[in-house]
C-alpha positions in Angstrom: 6.6 -10.9 28.7 7.2 -7.2 29.8 7.4 -4.7 26.9 10.6 -2.7 27.0 9.5 0.6 25.4 13.0 2.1 25.4 14.6 -0.9 23.6 11.7 -0.9 21.1 12.0 2.8 20.4 15.8 2.5 19.9 15.4 -0.5 17.6 12.7 1.3 15.6 14.9 4.4 15.2 17.8 2.2 14.1 15.6 0.3 11.6 14.2 3.6 10.3 17.7 4.8 9.6 18.7 1.5 7.9 15.9 2.1 5.4 16.9 5.7 4.6 19.0 4.9 1.5 16.0 3.2 0.0 13.9 6.2 0.8 16.4 8.5 -0.9 16.6 6.3 -4.0 12.8 6.1 -4.1 12.5 9.9 -4.1 15.1 10.2 -6.9 13.2 7.7 -9.0 9.9 9.5 -8.4 11.5 12.8 -9.4 12.8 11.2 -12.6 9.3 9.7 -13.3 7.5 13.0 -12.7 10.0 15.0 -14.8 11.2 18.6 -14.7 8.0 20.0 -13.2 7.9 17.7 -10.1 6.6 19.5 -7.1 5.9 22.7 -9.0 9.4 24.1 -8.4 11.3 22.0 -10.9 13.3 19.0 -9.9 16.6 20.5 -10.8 16.8 18.0 -13.7 17.2 18.9 -17.4 14.1 18.5 -19.5 13.9 15.2 -21.3 12.3 14.7 -24.7 11.1 11.2 -23.9 10.5 10.2 -20.3 11.4 6.5 -20.5 10.6 5.9 -16.8 7.1 7.2 -17.4 6.7 4.9 -20.4 8.0 2.0 -18.3 5.4 2.6 -15.6 2.6 3.0 -18.1 3.4 -0.2 -19.9 4.2 -2.4 -16.9 1.3 -1.2 -14.8 -1.2 -2.2 -17.5 0.0 -5.7 -17.2 0.1 -6.0 -13.4 -3.4 -4.8 -12.6 -5.2 -5.1 -15.9 -8.7 -4.8 -14.4 -10.5 -4.5 -11.1 -10.0 -7.5 -8.8 -13.0 -9.9 -8.4 -14.0 -12.3 -5.7 -15.4 -15.8 -6.4 -17.1 -17.5 -3.5 -18.2 -21.1 -3.4 -20.0 -23.3 -0.9 -20.6 -27.0 -0.5 -24.1 -26.6 0.8 -26.5 -26.1 -2.1 -29.1 -24.4 0.1 -26.6 -21.6 0.9 -25.7 -20.9 -2.8 -28.2 -17.9 -3.2 -26.8 -16.3 -0.1 -23.2 -16.8 -1.2 -23.9 -15.6 -4.7 -25.5 -12.4 -3.3 -22.5 -11.9 -1.0 -20.1 -12.3 -4.0 -22.0 -9.8 -6.0 -22.1 -7.3 -3.1 -18.4 -7.6 -2.5 -17.5 -7.2 -6.2 -20.0 -4.4 -7.0 -20.4 -2.4 -3.8 -17.6 -3.1 -1.2 -14.7 -2.9 -3.6 -16.1 0.3 -5.0 -16.5 1.9 -1.6 -13.0 0.9 -0.7 -11.7 2.3 -3.9 -9.6 -0.8 -4.1 -8.5 -0.4 -7.7 -7.0 3.1 -7.0 -5.3 1.8 -3.9 -3.8 -1.2 -5.7 -2.5 1.0 -8.5 -0.7 3.3 -6.0 0.8 0.2 -4.3 1.8 -1.1 -7.7 3.5 2.1 -8.8 5.4 2.2 -5.5 6.5 -1.4 -6.1 7.9 -0.5 -9.5 10.2 2.0 -7.9 11.2 0.1 -4.7 8.5 -1.9 -2.9 4.8 -1.6 -2.4 3.3 -1.8 1.1 -0.4 -2.4 1.8 -2.1 -2.2 5.1 -5.1 -4.6 5.2 -7.4 -5.1 8.1 -10.7 -4.4 9.8 -11.2 -0.8 10.9 -11.0 0.1 14.5 -12.7 3.1 16.0 -9.3 4.9 15.8 -9.2 4.1 12.0 -12.7 5.5 11.7 -11.7 8.8 13.3 -8.6 9.0 11.2 -10.7 8.6 8.0 -13.2 11.4 9.1 -15.7 8.7 10.0 -16.1 7.6 6.4 -14.9 4.1 7.4 -17.0 2.3 9.9 -15.6 0.2 12.7 -15.3 -3.5 11.6 -15.3 -2.6 7.9 -12.5 -4.1 5.8 -10.0 -1.7 4.3 -6.8 -1.6 2.2 -4.4 1.3 2.5 -1.3 2.2 0.7 1.6 2.9 3.0 4.4 5.2 1.7 8.0 4.1 2.1 8.6 7.5 3.8 6.3 6.4 6.6 7.2 2.8 6.9 9.3 1.2 9.7 10.0 -2.5 10.3 12.3 -4.5 12.6 15.4 -4.8 10.4 17.2 -6.9 12.9 14.8 -9.9 12.4 16.3 -12.6 10.2 12.8 -13.9 9.2 9.6 -11.9 8.7 7.9 -14.2 11.2 10.3 -13.0 13.9 9.6 -9.2 13.4 9.1 -7.5 16.7 7.4 -4.4 15.2 6.1 -3.1 11.9 4.4 0.2 11.5 3.8 3.5 9.7 
């Protein structure tokens, strides 16, 4: 099928505008969470003695991601168990640390508490490597937090499986 760039750009712009009220609401909630000193210029809000939104985030976030995620691998072939065990330990102790997975998941979690959290998961391409100042090698797995401000999805699709585009 031939790709109609004009139609795709129009649909992307329309979808981006449909999500605008959610972006505005997200910004307002982040302002309330950060308090009167948000952005260094003041949020225009009165000072509050007790920031209940901050307490909410603190309490709920401890229960959502209580500790670093772990991988458990298993194999049917007993001869491969040492290899699989070494791979499991490498993923849990090395790869997740290099990915800074816990920090990324916490950012996604806090976004989800205000509106919705978006994660980009994949294997790095050379373009991803260049974007990350070559700290991420091509073919390496990664997880990124995508801000709602940068997110666009086909809002005309009735089912997520029928989405024509999704991006940031």
